[in-house]
ChimeraX commands (.cxc) that place a marker at each C-alpha (Angstrom):
marker #1 position 89.65,108.35,109.51 radius 0.5
marker #1 position 86.47,110.40,110.02 radius 0.5
marker #1 position 84.21,111.03,107.41 radius 0.5
marker #1 position 81.54,113.70,106.81 radius 0.5
marker #1 position 78.90,114.16,104.25 radius 0.5
marker #1 position 76.93,117.37,103.81 radius 0.5
marker #1 position 78.24,118.05,107.12 radius 0.5
marker #1 position 76.68,114.94,108.92 radius 0.5
marker #1 position 79.95,112.54,110.15 radius 0.5
marker #1 position 78.95,108.88,109.08 radius 0.5
marker #1 position 80.37,105.28,109.62 radius 0.5
marker #1 position 80.46,103.71,106.50 radius 0.5
marker #1 position 81.77,100.64,108.14 radius 0.5
marker #1 position 84.36,99.63,106.60 radius 0.5
marker #1 position 87.60,98.51,108.20 radius 0.5
marker #1 position 90.69,99.15,105.31 radius 0.5
marker #1 position 91.43,102.91,105.92 radius 0.5
marker #1 position 92.78,102.93,102.72 radius 0.5
marker #1 position 91.80,105.91,100.72 radius 0.5
marker #1 position 90.99,105.03,97.27 radius 0.5
marker #1 position 89.08,102.03,98.77 radius 0.5
marker #1 position 86.98,104.19,101.21 radius 0.5
marker #1 position 86.16,106.22,98.30 radius 0.5
marker #1 position 85.03,103.33,96.64 radius 0.5
marker #1 position 82.33,102.86,98.77 radius 0.5
marker #1 position 81.41,106.11,99.86 radius 0.5
marker #1 position 80.55,107.04,95.98 radius 0.5
marker #1 position 78.43,103.70,95.53 radius 0.5
marker #1 position 76.78,104.72,97.99 radius 0.5
marker #1 position 75.97,108.16,97.05 radius 0.5
marker #1 position 75.42,106.79,93.19 radius 0.5
marker #1 position 72.79,104.21,95.43 radius 0.5
marker #1 position 71.29,107.44,96.62 radius 0.5
marker #1 position 70.80,109.19,93.58 radius 0.5
marker #1 position 73.25,112.02,94.25 radius 0.5
marker #1 position 76.55,112.88,92.75 radius 0.5
marker #1 position 79.65,113.65,94.36 radius 0.5
marker #1 position 80.59,118.01,93.62 radius 0.5
marker #1 position 83.60,118.79,96.65 radius 0.5
marker #1 position 86.16,116.46,98.15 radius 0.5
marker #1 position 88.09,118.02,101.30 radius 0.5
marker #1 position 90.75,115.60,102.44 radius 0.5
marker #1 position 92.38,117.34,106.07 radius 0.5
marker #1 position 89.89,120.76,105.04 radius 0.5
marker #1 position 92.34,120.96,101.64 radius 0.5
marker #1 position 89.80,121.11,98.41 radius 0.5
marker #1 position 91.28,118.23,95.76 radius 0.5
marker #1 position 89.97,117.02,92.51 radius 0.5
marker #1 position 90.09,113.25,91.45 radius 0.5
marker #1 position 92.29,113.55,89.04 radius 0.5
marker #1 position 95.12,114.63,92.14 radius 0.5
marker #1 position 94.42,112.15,95.24 radius 0.5
marker #1 position 97.40,111.87,97.52 radius 0.5
marker #1 position 96.29,107.58,97.19 radius 0.5
marker #1 position 99.59,107.19,100.15 radius 0.5
marker #1 position 98.81,110.62,102.32 radius 0.5
marker #1 position 97.29,109.04,105.63 radius 0.5
marker #1 position 93.96,111.34,105.44 radius 0.5
marker #1 position 92.14,112.01,109.29 radius 0.5
marker #1 position 89.40,113.71,108.14 radius 0.5
marker #1 position 87.53,113.32,104.44 radius 0.5
marker #1 position 84.61,115.82,103.88 radius 0.5
marker #1 position 82.77,115.32,100.80 radius 0.5
marker #1 position 79.74,117.49,99.25 radius 0.5
marker #1 position 76.86,115.56,97.55 radius 0.5
marker #1 position 73.82,116.48,95.66 radius 0.5
marker #1 position 70.86,115.27,93.31 radius 0.5
marker #1 position 70.85,115.37,89.94 radius 0.5
marker #1 position 68.18,117.56,90.26 radius 0.5
marker #1 position 69.75,120.22,92.48 radius 0.5
marker #1 position 72.26,120.15,90.00 radius 0.5
marker #1 position 69.30,120.81,87.11 radius 0.5
marker #1 position 68.17,123.67,89.31 radius 0.5
marker #1 position 70.98,125.49,89.83 radius 0.5
marker #1 position 71.85,124.78,85.42 radius 0.5
marker #1 position 68.20,126.52,85.04 radius 0.5
marker #1 position 68.67,129.59,87.15 radius 0.5
marker #1 position 72.23,129.68,85.19 radius 0.5
marker #1 position 70.62,129.28,81.64 radius 0.5
marker #1 position 69.40,133.27,81.21 radius 0.5
marker #1 position 72.86,134.86,82.13 radius 0.5
marker #1 position 75.33,132.11,80.25 radius 0.5
marker #1 position 72.47,132.50,77.60 radius 0.5
marker #1 position 73.65,136.15,77.17 radius 0.5
marker #1 position 76.57,135.75,77.14 radius 0.5
marker #1 position 76.36,133.45,74.25 radius 0.5
marker #1 position 74.09,135.80,71.92 radius 0.5
marker #1 position 76.97,138.29,72.46 radius 0.5
marker #1 position 79.57,136.09,71.62 radius 0.5
marker #1 position 77.85,135.05,68.76 radius 0.5
marker #1 position 76.90,138.25,67.29 radius 0.5
marker #1 position 81.11,139.09,68.03 radius 0.5
marker #1 position 81.54,135.85,66.12 radius 0.5
marker #1 position 80.10,137.27,63.33 radius 0.5
marker #1 position 82.14,140.02,62.47 radius 0.5
marker #1 position 85.21,137.97,63.43 radius 0.5
marker #1 position 85.26,134.73,62.42 radius 0.5
marker #1 position 88.84,133.91,63.03 radius 0.5
marker #1 position 88.00,134.28,67.23 radius 0.5
marker #1 position 88.50,130.47,67.70 radius 0.5
marker #1 position 88.43,130.85,71.54 radius 0.5
marker #1 position 85.06,132.05,71.45 radius 0.5
marker #1 position 83.73,128.89,68.70 radius 0.5
marker #1 position 85.11,127.14,71.48 radius 0.5
marker #1 position 83.21,128.62,74.23 radius 0.5
marker #1 position 79.49,128.70,71.93 radius 0.5
marker #1 position 79.92,124.65,71.13 radius 0.5
marker #1 position 81.17,124.16,75.05 radius 0.5
marker #1 position 77.66,126.41,75.71 radius 0.5
marker #1 position 75.90,124.17,73.55 radius 0.5
marker #1 position 76.71,121.05,74.67 radius 0.5
marker #1 position 76.15,122.14,78.31 radius 0.5
marker #1 position 72.63,123.22,77.12 radius 0.5
marker #1 position 72.34,120.24,75.52 radius 0.5
marker #1 position 72.47,117.95,79.05 radius 0.5
marker #1 position 70.07,120.55,80.47 radius 0.5
marker #1 position 67.54,119.21,77.41 radius 0.5
marker #1 position 68.13,115.06,78.32 radius 0.5
marker #1 position 68.59,115.86,82.18 radius 0.5
marker #1 position 65.00,117.52,82.08 radius 0.5
marker #1 position 63.70,114.66,80.19 radius 0.5
marker #1 position 65.91,112.33,82.28 radius 0.5
marker #1 position 65.17,113.98,86.13 radius 0.5
marker #1 position 61.33,115.25,85.57 radius 0.5
marker #1 position 58.24,113.54,83.17 radius 0.5
marker #1 position 58.69,116.72,81.22 radius 0.5
marker #1 position 57.98,114.84,78.69 radius 0.5
marker #1 position 54.99,113.66,79.83 radius 0.5
marker #1 position 53.29,117.52,80.51 radius 0.5
marker #1 position 54.69,118.87,77.50 radius 0.5
marker #1 position 53.90,116.54,74.28 radius 0.5
marker #1 position 56.54,117.82,71.78 radius 0.5
marker #1 position 59.49,117.87,74.47 radius 0.5
marker #1 position 60.51,114.50,72.66 radius 0.5
marker #1 position 60.74,115.74,69.38 radius 0.5
marker #1 position 62.77,118.98,71.10 radius 0.5
marker #1 position 65.02,116.55,72.48 radius 0.5
marker #1 position 65.71,114.52,69.33 radius 0.5
marker #1 position 65.82,118.00,66.99 radius 0.5
marker #1 position 68.15,119.24,69.62 radius 0.5
marker #1 position 70.38,116.39,69.98 radius 0.5
marker #1 position 70.96,116.10,65.93 radius 0.5
marker #1 position 71.86,119.74,65.49 radius 0.5
marker #1 position 74.08,119.68,68.60 radius 0.5
marker #1 position 75.70,116.52,66.71 radius 0.5
marker #1 position 76.90,118.45,63.88 radius 0.5
marker #1 position 77.96,121.08,65.18 radius 0.5
marker #1 position 80.77,118.83,67.23 radius 0.5
marker #1 position 81.15,116.83,63.81 radius 0.5
marker #1 position 82.07,120.42,62.64 radius 0.5
marker #1 position 84.06,121.49,65.22 radius 0.5
marker #1 position 85.97,118.21,64.81 radius 0.5
marker #1 position 86.80,119.32,61.14 radius 0.5
marker #1 position 87.41,122.91,61.89 radius 0.5
marker #1 position 84.01,124.03,59.71 radius 0.5
marker #1 position 83.89,127.41,61.41 radius 0.5
marker #1 position 81.62,129.33,59.08 radius 0.5
marker #1 position 79.24,125.83,59.21 radius 0.5
marker #1 position 79.22,126.11,63.19 radius 0.5
marker #1 position 77.91,129.15,62.92 radius 0.5
marker #1 position 75.11,128.77,59.76 radius 0.5
marker #1 position 74.15,125.69,62.49 radius 0.5
marker #1 position 74.29,128.02,65.80 radius 0.5
marker #1 position 72.26,131.10,63.93 radius 0.5
marker #1 position 70.15,128.55,62.21 radius 0.5
marker #1 position 69.30,125.86,64.62 radius 0.5
marker #1 position 70.56,126.33,67.90 radius 0.5
marker #1 position 69.10,129.43,68.63 radius 0.5
marker #1 position 65.75,129.02,67.90 radius 0.5
marker #1 position 65.85,126.22,70.21 radius 0.5
marker #1 position 67.57,128.09,72.76 radius 0.5
marker #1 position 64.70,130.29,72.53 radius 0.5
marker #1 position 62.16,127.62,73.12 radius 0.5
marker #1 position 64.42,126.56,75.83 radius 0.5
marker #1 position 64.50,129.84,77.58 radius 0.5
marker #1 position 60.67,130.89,76.94 radius 0.5
marker #1 position 59.73,127.27,79.01 radius 0.5
marker #1 position 62.41,127.78,81.50 radius 0.5
marker #1 position 60.71,128.83,84.05 radius 0.5
marker #1 position 57.83,126.64,83.85 radius 0.5
marker #1 position 60.45,123.77,83.70 radius 0.5
marker #1 position 62.23,124.72,86.61 radius 0.5
marker #1 position 58.88,124.48,88.93 radius 0.5
marker #1 position 58.32,121.31,87.86 radius 0.5
marker #1 position 61.65,119.98,88.99 radius 0.5
marker #1 position 61.22,121.73,92.05 radius 0.5
marker #1 position 57.82,120.07,92.77 radius 0.5
marker #1 position 60.06,116.84,91.88 radius 0.5
marker #1 position 62.85,117.37,94.62 radius 0.5
marker #1 position 60.31,118.70,96.73 radius 0.5
marker #1 position 58.57,115.46,96.72 radius 0.5
marker #1 position 61.84,113.20,96.18 radius 0.5
marker #1 position 62.83,114.86,100.30 radius 0.5
marker #1 position 59.64,114.35,101.60 radius 0.5
marker #1 position 59.75,110.57,100.66 radius 0.5
marker #1 position 63.37,110.24,102.09 radius 0.5
marker link #1:1,2 radius 0.2
marker link #1:2,3 radius 0.2
marker link #1:3,4 radius 0.2
marker link #1:4,5 radius 0.2
marker link #1:5,6 radius 0.2
marker link #1:6,7 radius 0.2
marker link #1:7,8 radius 0.2
marker link #1:8,9 radius 0.2
marker link #1:9,10 radius 0.2
marker link #1:10,11 radius 0.2
marker link #1:11,12 radius 0.2
marker link #1:12,13 radius 0.2
marker link #1:13,14 radius 0.2
marker link #1:14,15 radius 0.2
marker link #1:15,16 radius 0.2
marker link #1:16,17 radius 0.2
marker link #1:17,18 radius 0.2
marker link #1:18,19 radius 0.2
marker link #1:19,20 radius 0.2
marker link #1:20,21 radius 0.2
marker link #1:21,22 radius 0.2
marker link #1:22,23 radius 0.2
marker link #1:23,24 radius 0.2
marker link #1:24,25 radius 0.2
marker link #1:25,26 radius 0.2
marker link #1:26,27 radius 0.2
marker link #1:27,28 radius 0.2
marker link #1:28,29 radius 0.2
marker link #1:29,30 radius 0.2
marker link #1:30,31 radius 0.2
marker link #1:31,32 radius 0.2
marker link #1:32,33 radius 0.2
marker link #1:33,34 radius 0.2
marker link #1:34,35 radius 0.2
marker link #1:35,36 radius 0.2
marker link #1:36,37 radius 0.2
marker link #1:37,38 radius 0.2
marker link #1:38,39 radius 0.2
marker link #1:39,40 radius 0.2
marker link #1:40,41 radius 0.2
marker link #1:41,42 radius 0.2
marker link #1:42,43 radius 0.2
marker link #1:43,44 radius 0.2
marker link #1:44,45 radius 0.2
marker link #1:45,46 radius 0.2
marker link #1:46,47 radius 0.2
marker link #1:47,48 radius 0.2
marker link #1:48,49 radius 0.2
marker link #1:49,50 radius 0.2
marker link #1:50,51 radius 0.2
marker link #1:51,52 radius 0.2
marker link #1:52,53 radius 0.2
marker link #1:53,54 radius 0.2
marker link #1:54,55 radius 0.2
marker link #1:55,56 radius 0.2
marker link #1:56,57 radius 0.2
marker link #1:57,58 radius 0.2
marker link #1:58,59 radius 0.2
marker link #1:59,60 radius 0.2
marker link #1:60,61 radius 0.2
marker link #1:61,62 radius 0.2
marker link #1:62,63 radius 0.2
marker link #1:63,64 radius 0.2
marker link #1:64,65 radius 0.2
marker link #1:65,66 radius 0.2
marker link #1:66,67 radius 0.2
marker link #1:67,68 radius 0.2
marker link #1:68,69 radius 0.2
marker link #1:69,70 radius 0.2
marker link #1:70,71 radius 0.2
marker link #1:71,72 radius 0.2
marker link #1:72,73 radius 0.2
marker link #1:73,74 radius 0.2
marker link #1:74,75 radius 0.2
marker link #1:75,76 radius 0.2
marker link #1:76,77 radius 0.2
marker link #1:77,78 radius 0.2
marker link #1:78,79 radius 0.2
marker link #1:79,80 radius 0.2
marker link #1:80,81 radius 0.2
marker link #1:81,82 radius 0.2
marker link #1:82,83 radius 0.2
marker link #1:83,84 radius 0.2
marker link #1:84,85 radius 0.2
marker link #1:85,86 radius 0.2
marker link #1:86,87 radius 0.2
marker link #1:87,88 radius 0.2
marker link #1:88,89 radius 0.2
marker link #1:89,90 radius 0.2
marker link #1:90,91 radius 0.2
marker link #1:91,92 radius 0.2
marker link #1:92,93 radius 0.2
marker link #1:93,94 radius 0.2
marker link #1:94,95 radius 0.2
marker link #1:95,96 radius 0.2
marker link #1:96,97 radius 0.2
marker link #1:97,98 radius 0.2
marker link #1:98,99 radius 0.2
marker link #1:99,100 radius 0.2
marker link #1:100,101 radius 0.2
marker link #1:101,102 radius 0.2
marker link #1:102,103 radius 0.2
marker link #1:103,104 radius 0.2
marker link #1:104,105 radius 0.2
marker link #1:105,106 radius 0.2
marker link #1:106,107 radius 0.2
marker link #1:107,108 radius 0.2
marker link #1:108,109 radius 0.2
marker link #1:109,110 radius 0.2
marker link #1:110,111 radius 0.2
marker link #1:111,112 radius 0.2
marker link #1:112,113 radius 0.2
marker link #1:113,114 radius 0.2
marker link #1:114,115 radius 0.2
marker link #1:115,116 radius 0.2
marker link #1:116,117 radius 0.2
marker link #1:117,118 radius 0.2
marker link #1:118,119 radius 0.2
marker link #1:119,120 radius 0.2
marker link #1:120,121 radius 0.2
marker link #1:121,122 radius 0.2
marker link #1:122,123 radius 0.2
marker link #1:123,124 radius 0.2
marker link #1:124,125 radius 0.2
marker link #1:125,126 radius 0.2
marker link #1:126,127 radius 0.2
marker link #1:127,128 radius 0.2
marker link #1:128,129 radius 0.2
marker link #1:129,130 radius 0.2
marker link #1:130,131 radius 0.2
marker link #1:131,132 radius 0.2
marker link #1:132,133 radius 0.2
marker link #1:133,134 radius 0.2
marker link #1:134,135 radius 0.2
marker link #1:135,136 radius 0.2
marker link #1:136,137 radius 0.2
marker link #1:137,138 radius 0.2
marker link #1:138,139 radius 0.2
marker link #1:139,140 radius 0.2
marker link #1:140,141 radius 0.2
marker link #1:141,142 radius 0.2
marker link #1:142,143 radius 0.2
marker link #1:143,144 radius 0.2
marker link #1:144,145 radius 0.2
marker link #1:145,146 radius 0.2
marker link #1:146,147 radius 0.2
marker link #1:147,148 radius 0.2
marker link #1:148,149 radius 0.2
marker link #1:149,150 radius 0.2
marker link #1:150,151 radius 0.2
marker link #1:151,152 radius 0.2
marker link #1:152,153 radius 0.2
marker link #1:153,154 radius 0.2
marker link #1:154,155 radius 0.2
marker link #1:155,156 radius 0.2
marker link #1:156,157 radius 0.2
marker link #1:157,158 radius 0.2
marker link #1:158,159 radius 0.2
marker link #1:159,160 radius 0.2
marker link #1:160,161 radius 0.2
marker link #1:161,162 radius 0.2
marker link #1:162,163 radius 0.2
marker link #1:163,164 radius 0.2
marker link #1:164,165 radius 0.2
marker link #1:165,166 radius 0.2
marker link #1:166,167 radius 0.2
marker link #1:167,168 radius 0.2
marker link #1:168,169 radius 0.2
marker link #1:169,170 radius 0.2
marker link #1:170,171 radius 0.2
marker link #1:171,172 radius 0.2
marker link #1:172,173 radius 0.2
marker link #1:173,174 radius 0.2
marker link #1:174,175 radius 0.2
marker link #1:175,176 radius 0.2
marker link #1:176,177 radius 0.2
marker link #1:177,178 radius 0.2
marker link #1:178,179 radius 0.2
marker link #1:179,180 radius 0.2
marker link #1:180,181 radius 0.2
marker link #1:181,182 radius 0.2
marker link #1:182,183 radius 0.2
marker link #1:183,184 radius 0.2
marker link #1:184,185 radius 0.2
marker link #1:185,186 radius 0.2
marker link #1:186,187 radius 0.2
marker link #1:187,188 radius 0.2
marker link #1:188,189 radius 0.2
marker link #1:189,190 radius 0.2
marker link #1:190,191 radius 0.2
marker link #1:191,192 radius 0.2
marker link #1:192,193 radius 0.2
marker link #1:193,194 radius 0.2
marker link #1:194,195 radius 0.2
marker link #1:195,196 radius 0.2
view
């Protein structure tokens, strides 16, 4: 089996070529390098982790990986257009509370943004540069958890109230600072690449 990671052929030094064993070894190496697998191809065909053909003889295995910071950078670039969609959905749902699809999309958006907020703290020294960032994280966490709880209870009015009263101001703060945060993440990713 030929193995490629990010287009580069590698030898992982494993005799057992069972797909599951190879993938476990590769995943351990990827994680050890501080990256995650974002794409997997077997013999040129994309597969996801849920539908691996474990009994199939694979000739070529290709992985694409990214660092957590690279994923964070991409997310920060997407933050503004996704936020625009969130604000559109919010104004539409205010008029029609029964649009469950839009409510689900907004709750998913809050979860995604919360992931960005946490990733900024974990992948950078942002909390050292911005003294109130830890408070911001805790406040976002509190309201995100309240939204998730309201969603479980199908309290859609409560969700809208939390979105308007708590999440919108927090999101506006994040958007106002996102370019500065992006610069910091890019600097740290540049340093990481220099060290490797």
